[in-house]
Chimera marker file (.cmm) of the C-alpha trace (Angstrom):
<marker_set name="trace">
<marker id="1" x="-60.515" y="-0.781" z="23.803" r="1" g="1" b="0" radius="0.5"/>
<marker id="2" x="-62.929" y="-3.540" z="22.849" r="1" g="1" b="0" radius="0.5"/>
<marker id="3" x="-62.271" y="-7.229" z="23.373" r="1" g="1" b="0" radius="0.5"/>
<marker id="4" x="-62.128" y="-7.959" z="19.621" r="1" g="1" b="0" radius="0.5"/>
<marker id="5" x="-59.532" y="-5.219" z="19.193" r="1" g="1" b="0" radius="0.5"/>
<marker id="6" x="-57.395" y="-6.725" z="21.955" r="1" g="1" b="0" radius="0.5"/>
<marker id="7" x="-57.724" y="-10.132" z="20.289" r="1" g="1" b="0" radius="0.5"/>
<marker id="8" x="-56.688" y="-8.646" z="16.938" r="1" g="1" b="0" radius="0.5"/>
<marker id="9" x="-53.592" y="-7.055" z="18.430" r="1" g="1" b="0" radius="0.5"/>
<marker id="10" x="-52.719" y="-10.276" z="20.282" r="1" g="1" b="0" radius="0.5"/>
<marker id="11" x="-52.964" y="-12.346" z="17.091" r="1" g="1" b="0" radius="0.5"/>
<marker id="12" x="-51.003" y="-9.746" z="15.125" r="1" g="1" b="0" radius="0.5"/>
<marker id="13" x="-48.235" y="-9.502" z="17.721" r="1" g="1" b="0" radius="0.5"/>
<marker id="14" x="-47.970" y="-13.281" z="18.098" r="1" g="1" b="0" radius="0.5"/>
<marker id="15" x="-47.622" y="-13.625" z="14.324" r="1" g="1" b="0" radius="0.5"/>
<marker id="16" x="-44.932" y="-10.961" z="14.157" r="1" g="1" b="0" radius="0.5"/>
<marker id="17" x="-43.113" y="-12.533" z="17.124" r="1" g="1" b="0" radius="0.5"/>
<marker id="18" x="-43.199" y="-15.950" z="15.452" r="1" g="1" b="0" radius="0.5"/>
<marker id="19" x="-41.867" y="-14.471" z="12.211" r="1" g="1" b="0" radius="0.5"/>
<marker id="20" x="-39.064" y="-12.696" z="14.089" r="1" g="1" b="0" radius="0.5"/>
<marker id="21" x="-38.193" y="-15.924" z="15.920" r="1" g="1" b="0" radius="0.5"/>
<marker id="22" x="-38.134" y="-17.784" z="12.595" r="1" g="1" b="0" radius="0.5"/>
<marker id="23" x="-35.793" y="-15.262" z="11.009" r="1" g="1" b="0" radius="0.5"/>
<marker id="24" x="-33.458" y="-15.342" z="14.022" r="1" g="1" b="0" radius="0.5"/>
<marker id="25" x="-33.398" y="-19.159" z="13.861" r="1" g="1" b="0" radius="0.5"/>
<marker id="26" x="-32.674" y="-19.044" z="10.129" r="1" g="1" b="0" radius="0.5"/>
<marker id="27" x="-29.869" y="-16.533" z="10.674" r="1" g="1" b="0" radius="0.5"/>
<marker id="28" x="-28.282" y="-18.672" z="13.393" r="1" g="1" b="0" radius="0.5"/>
<marker id="29" x="-28.710" y="-21.760" z="11.225" r="1" g="1" b="0" radius="0.5"/>
<marker id="30" x="-26.806" y="-20.059" z="8.390" r="1" g="1" b="0" radius="0.5"/>
<marker id="31" x="-23.911" y="-19.276" z="10.719" r="1" g="1" b="0" radius="0.5"/>
<marker id="32" x="-23.641" y="-22.928" z="11.759" r="1" g="1" b="0" radius="0.5"/>
<marker id="33" x="-20.614" y="-24.962" z="10.765" r="1" g="1" b="0" radius="0.5"/>
<marker id="34" x="-21.021" y="-26.998" z="7.587" r="1" g="1" b="0" radius="0.5"/>
<marker id="35" x="-19.754" y="-30.552" z="7.971" r="1" g="1" b="0" radius="0.5"/>
<marker id="36" x="-18.804" y="-31.180" z="4.345" r="1" g="1" b="0" radius="0.5"/>
<marker id="37" x="-15.591" y="-33.194" z="4.124" r="1" g="1" b="0" radius="0.5"/>
<marker id="38" x="-13.948" y="-33.542" z="0.698" r="1" g="1" b="0" radius="0.5"/>
<marker id="39" x="-13.242" y="-37.094" z="-0.358" r="1" g="1" b="0" radius="0.5"/>
<marker id="40" x="-11.916" y="-38.873" z="-3.422" r="1" g="1" b="0" radius="0.5"/>
<marker id="41" x="-14.523" y="-41.637" z="-3.260" r="1" g="1" b="0" radius="0.5"/>
<marker id="42" x="-17.933" y="-40.215" z="-4.256" r="1" g="1" b="0" radius="0.5"/>
<marker id="43" x="-19.911" y="-43.065" z="-2.684" r="1" g="1" b="0" radius="0.5"/>
<marker id="44" x="-18.123" y="-42.684" z="0.636" r="1" g="1" b="0" radius="0.5"/>
<marker id="45" x="-18.597" y="-38.904" z="0.540" r="1" g="1" b="0" radius="0.5"/>
<marker id="46" x="-22.318" y="-39.302" z="-0.213" r="1" g="1" b="0" radius="0.5"/>
<marker id="47" x="-22.680" y="-41.706" z="2.720" r="1" g="1" b="0" radius="0.5"/>
<marker id="48" x="-20.952" y="-39.271" z="5.076" r="1" g="1" b="0" radius="0.5"/>
<marker id="49" x="-22.952" y="-36.266" z="3.872" r="1" g="1" b="0" radius="0.5"/>
<marker id="50" x="-26.368" y="-37.974" z="3.826" r="1" g="1" b="0" radius="0.5"/>
<marker id="51" x="-26.960" y="-37.588" z="7.588" r="1" g="1" b="0" radius="0.5"/>
<marker id="52" x="-26.214" y="-33.834" z="7.756" r="1" g="1" b="0" radius="0.5"/>
<marker id="53" x="-28.166" y="-33.326" z="4.523" r="1" g="1" b="0" radius="0.5"/>
<marker id="54" x="-31.299" y="-34.907" z="6.000" r="1" g="1" b="0" radius="0.5"/>
<marker id="55" x="-30.833" y="-32.873" z="9.187" r="1" g="1" b="0" radius="0.5"/>
<marker id="56" x="-30.573" y="-29.687" z="7.123" r="1" g="1" b="0" radius="0.5"/>
<marker id="57" x="-33.707" y="-30.538" z="5.145" r="1" g="1" b="0" radius="0.5"/>
<marker id="58" x="-35.637" y="-31.131" z="8.374" r="1" g="1" b="0" radius="0.5"/>
<marker id="59" x="-34.494" y="-27.730" z="9.689" r="1" g="1" b="0" radius="0.5"/>
<marker id="60" x="-35.505" y="-26.030" z="6.452" r="1" g="1" b="0" radius="0.5"/>
<marker id="61" x="-38.970" y="-27.613" z="6.616" r="1" g="1" b="0" radius="0.5"/>
<marker id="62" x="-39.245" y="-26.571" z="10.278" r="1" g="1" b="0" radius="0.5"/>
<marker id="63" x="-38.358" y="-22.962" z="9.402" r="1" g="1" b="0" radius="0.5"/>
<marker id="64" x="-40.765" y="-23.018" z="6.467" r="1" g="1" b="0" radius="0.5"/>
<marker id="65" x="-43.682" y="-24.196" z="8.597" r="1" g="1" b="0" radius="0.5"/>
<marker id="66" x="-42.871" y="-21.642" z="11.297" r="1" g="1" b="0" radius="0.5"/>
<marker id="67" x="-42.654" y="-18.834" z="8.742" r="1" g="1" b="0" radius="0.5"/>
<marker id="68" x="-45.901" y="-19.917" z="7.111" r="1" g="1" b="0" radius="0.5"/>
<marker id="69" x="-47.699" y="-20.078" z="10.472" r="1" g="1" b="0" radius="0.5"/>
<marker id="70" x="-46.323" y="-16.694" z="11.512" r="1" g="1" b="0" radius="0.5"/>
<marker id="71" x="-47.424" y="-15.076" z="8.270" r="1" g="1" b="0" radius="0.5"/>
<marker id="72" x="-50.911" y="-16.592" z="8.584" r="1" g="1" b="0" radius="0.5"/>
<marker id="73" x="-51.243" y="-15.255" z="12.135" r="1" g="1" b="0" radius="0.5"/>
<marker id="74" x="-50.066" y="-11.824" z="11.019" r="1" g="1" b="0" radius="0.5"/>
<marker id="75" x="-52.537" y="-11.778" z="8.120" r="1" g="1" b="0" radius="0.5"/>
<marker id="76" x="-55.403" y="-12.826" z="10.408" r="1" g="1" b="0" radius="0.5"/>
<marker id="77" x="-54.502" y="-10.124" z="12.920" r="1" g="1" b="0" radius="0.5"/>
<marker id="78" x="-54.555" y="-7.481" z="10.201" r="1" g="1" b="0" radius="0.5"/>
<marker id="79" x="-57.868" y="-8.842" z="8.888" r="1" g="1" b="0" radius="0.5"/>
<marker id="80" x="-59.377" y="-8.575" z="12.367" r="1" g="1" b="0" radius="0.5"/>
<marker id="81" x="-58.159" y="-5.006" z="12.868" r="1" g="1" b="0" radius="0.5"/>
<marker id="82" x="-58.907" y="-3.579" z="9.387" r="1" g="1" b="0" radius="0.5"/>
<marker id="83" x="-62.745" y="-3.630" z="9.618" r="1" g="1" b="0" radius="0.5"/>
<marker id="84" x="-62.528" y="-2.166" z="13.115" r="1" g="1" b="0" radius="0.5"/>
<marker id="85" x="-60.485" y="0.771" z="11.824" r="1" g="1" b="0" radius="0.5"/>
<marker id="86" x="-63.059" y="1.435" z="9.076" r="1" g="1" b="0" radius="0.5"/>
<marker id="87" x="-65.879" y="1.158" z="11.619" r="1" g="1" b="0" radius="0.5"/>
<marker id="88" x="-64.233" y="3.701" z="13.923" r="1" g="1" b="0" radius="0.5"/>
<marker id="89" x="-63.620" y="6.024" z="10.982" r="1" g="1" b="0" radius="0.5"/>
<marker id="90" x="-67.318" y="5.810" z="9.990" r="1" g="1" b="0" radius="0.5"/>
<marker id="91" x="-68.424" y="6.427" z="13.572" r="1" g="1" b="0" radius="0.5"/>
<marker id="92" x="-66.243" y="9.522" z="13.772" r="1" g="1" b="0" radius="0.5"/>
<marker id="93" x="-67.634" y="11.028" z="10.573" r="1" g="1" b="0" radius="0.5"/>
<marker id="94" x="-71.262" y="10.503" z="11.645" r="1" g="1" b="0" radius="0.5"/>
<marker id="95" x="-70.702" y="11.659" z="15.245" r="1" g="1" b="0" radius="0.5"/>
<marker id="96" x="-70.376" y="15.309" z="14.171" r="1" g="1" b="0" radius="0.5"/>
<marker id="97" x="-73.710" y="15.244" z="12.314" r="1" g="1" b="0" radius="0.5"/>
<marker id="98" x="-76.028" y="15.818" z="15.233" r="1" g="1" b="0" radius="0.5"/>
<marker id="99" x="-79.757" y="16.508" z="14.887" r="1" g="1" b="0" radius="0.5"/>
<link id1="1" id2="2" r="1" g="1" b="0" radius="0.2"/>
<link id1="2" id2="3" r="1" g="1" b="0" radius="0.2"/>
<link id1="3" id2="4" r="1" g="1" b="0" radius="0.2"/>
<link id1="4" id2="5" r="1" g="1" b="0" radius="0.2"/>
<link id1="5" id2="6" r="1" g="1" b="0" radius="0.2"/>
<link id1="6" id2="7" r="1" g="1" b="0" radius="0.2"/>
<link id1="7" id2="8" r="1" g="1" b="0" radius="0.2"/>
<link id1="8" id2="9" r="1" g="1" b="0" radius="0.2"/>
<link id1="9" id2="10" r="1" g="1" b="0" radius="0.2"/>
<link id1="10" id2="11" r="1" g="1" b="0" radius="0.2"/>
<link id1="11" id2="12" r="1" g="1" b="0" radius="0.2"/>
<link id1="12" id2="13" r="1" g="1" b="0" radius="0.2"/>
<link id1="13" id2="14" r="1" g="1" b="0" radius="0.2"/>
<link id1="14" id2="15" r="1" g="1" b="0" radius="0.2"/>
<link id1="15" id2="16" r="1" g="1" b="0" radius="0.2"/>
<link id1="16" id2="17" r="1" g="1" b="0" radius="0.2"/>
<link id1="17" id2="18" r="1" g="1" b="0" radius="0.2"/>
<link id1="18" id2="19" r="1" g="1" b="0" radius="0.2"/>
<link id1="19" id2="20" r="1" g="1" b="0" radius="0.2"/>
<link id1="20" id2="21" r="1" g="1" b="0" radius="0.2"/>
<link id1="21" id2="22" r="1" g="1" b="0" radius="0.2"/>
<link id1="22" id2="23" r="1" g="1" b="0" radius="0.2"/>
<link id1="23" id2="24" r="1" g="1" b="0" radius="0.2"/>
<link id1="24" id2="25" r="1" g="1" b="0" radius="0.2"/>
<link id1="25" id2="26" r="1" g="1" b="0" radius="0.2"/>
<link id1="26" id2="27" r="1" g="1" b="0" radius="0.2"/>
<link id1="27" id2="28" r="1" g="1" b="0" radius="0.2"/>
<link id1="28" id2="29" r="1" g="1" b="0" radius="0.2"/>
<link id1="29" id2="30" r="1" g="1" b="0" radius="0.2"/>
<link id1="30" id2="31" r="1" g="1" b="0" radius="0.2"/>
<link id1="31" id2="32" r="1" g="1" b="0" radius="0.2"/>
<link id1="32" id2="33" r="1" g="1" b="0" radius="0.2"/>
<link id1="33" id2="34" r="1" g="1" b="0" radius="0.2"/>
<link id1="34" id2="35" r="1" g="1" b="0" radius="0.2"/>
<link id1="35" id2="36" r="1" g="1" b="0" radius="0.2"/>
<link id1="36" id2="37" r="1" g="1" b="0" radius="0.2"/>
<link id1="37" id2="38" r="1" g="1" b="0" radius="0.2"/>
<link id1="38" id2="39" r="1" g="1" b="0" radius="0.2"/>
<link id1="39" id2="40" r="1" g="1" b="0" radius="0.2"/>
<link id1="40" id2="41" r="1" g="1" b="0" radius="0.2"/>
<link id1="41" id2="42" r="1" g="1" b="0" radius="0.2"/>
<link id1="42" id2="43" r="1" g="1" b="0" radius="0.2"/>
<link id1="43" id2="44" r="1" g="1" b="0" radius="0.2"/>
<link id1="44" id2="45" r="1" g="1" b="0" radius="0.2"/>
<link id1="45" id2="46" r="1" g="1" b="0" radius="0.2"/>
<link id1="46" id2="47" r="1" g="1" b="0" radius="0.2"/>
<link id1="47" id2="48" r="1" g="1" b="0" radius="0.2"/>
<link id1="48" id2="49" r="1" g="1" b="0" radius="0.2"/>
<link id1="49" id2="50" r="1" g="1" b="0" radius="0.2"/>
<link id1="50" id2="51" r="1" g="1" b="0" radius="0.2"/>
<link id1="51" id2="52" r="1" g="1" b="0" radius="0.2"/>
<link id1="52" id2="53" r="1" g="1" b="0" radius="0.2"/>
<link id1="53" id2="54" r="1" g="1" b="0" radius="0.2"/>
<link id1="54" id2="55" r="1" g="1" b="0" radius="0.2"/>
<link id1="55" id2="56" r="1" g="1" b="0" radius="0.2"/>
<link id1="56" id2="57" r="1" g="1" b="0" radius="0.2"/>
<link id1="57" id2="58" r="1" g="1" b="0" radius="0.2"/>
<link id1="58" id2="59" r="1" g="1" b="0" radius="0.2"/>
<link id1="59" id2="60" r="1" g="1" b="0" radius="0.2"/>
<link id1="60" id2="61" r="1" g="1" b="0" radius="0.2"/>
<link id1="61" id2="62" r="1" g="1" b="0" radius="0.2"/>
<link id1="62" id2="63" r="1" g="1" b="0" radius="0.2"/>
<link id1="63" id2="64" r="1" g="1" b="0" radius="0.2"/>
<link id1="64" id2="65" r="1" g="1" b="0" radius="0.2"/>
<link id1="65" id2="66" r="1" g="1" b="0" radius="0.2"/>
<link id1="66" id2="67" r="1" g="1" b="0" radius="0.2"/>
<link id1="67" id2="68" r="1" g="1" b="0" radius="0.2"/>
<link id1="68" id2="69" r="1" g="1" b="0" radius="0.2"/>
<link id1="69" id2="70" r="1" g="1" b="0" radius="0.2"/>
<link id1="70" id2="71" r="1" g="1" b="0" radius="0.2"/>
<link id1="71" id2="72" r="1" g="1" b="0" radius="0.2"/>
<link id1="72" id2="73" r="1" g="1" b="0" radius="0.2"/>
<link id1="73" id2="74" r="1" g="1" b="0" radius="0.2"/>
<link id1="74" id2="75" r="1" g="1" b="0" radius="0.2"/>
<link id1="75" id2="76" r="1" g="1" b="0" radius="0.2"/>
<link id1="76" id2="77" r="1" g="1" b="0" radius="0.2"/>
<link id1="77" id2="78" r="1" g="1" b="0" radius="0.2"/>
<link id1="78" id2="79" r="1" g="1" b="0" radius="0.2"/>
<link id1="79" id2="80" r="1" g="1" b="0" radius="0.2"/>
<link id1="80" id2="81" r="1" g="1" b="0" radius="0.2"/>
<link id1="81" id2="82" r="1" g="1" b="0" radius="0.2"/>
<link id1="82" id2="83" r="1" g="1" b="0" radius="0.2"/>
<link id1="83" id2="84" r="1" g="1" b="0" radius="0.2"/>
<link id1="84" id2="85" r="1" g="1" b="0" radius="0.2"/>
<link id1="85" id2="86" r="1" g="1" b="0" radius="0.2"/>
<link id1="86" id2="87" r="1" g="1" b="0" radius="0.2"/>
<link id1="87" id2="88" r="1" g="1" b="0" radius="0.2"/>
<link id1="88" id2="89" r="1" g="1" b="0" radius="0.2"/>
<link id1="89" id2="90" r="1" g="1" b="0" radius="0.2"/>
<link id1="90" id2="91" r="1" g="1" b="0" radius="0.2"/>
<link id1="91" id2="92" r="1" g="1" b="0" radius="0.2"/>
<link id1="92" id2="93" r="1" g="1" b="0" radius="0.2"/>
<link id1="93" id2="94" r="1" g="1" b="0" radius="0.2"/>
<link id1="94" id2="95" r="1" g="1" b="0" radius="0.2"/>
<link id1="95" id2="96" r="1" g="1" b="0" radius="0.2"/>
<link id1="96" id2="97" r="1" g="1" b="0" radius="0.2"/>
<link id1="97" id2="98" r="1" g="1" b="0" radius="0.2"/>
<link id1="98" id2="99" r="1" g="1" b="0" radius="0.2"/>
</marker_set>
């Protein structure tokens, strides 16, 4: 196995691992307890909910960046490995055509 092929598999596997980690984090985040407390006063309720809302938005952005990075790594790994597969296929078809 060539060094570029090992690099391609490493990038691909790290991207898939990051995507899996992101989806597990998102799943656990969805099972978290929501801290929404009903209130008669809308201004008071908005003030109480503003903190958890900002925290939730930060988590969503964090998961989005992780998912984006994981998908980019996965795409790059596939792009590294695809030309190598075609090259090996071409080598195999010309290897049987001896002189």
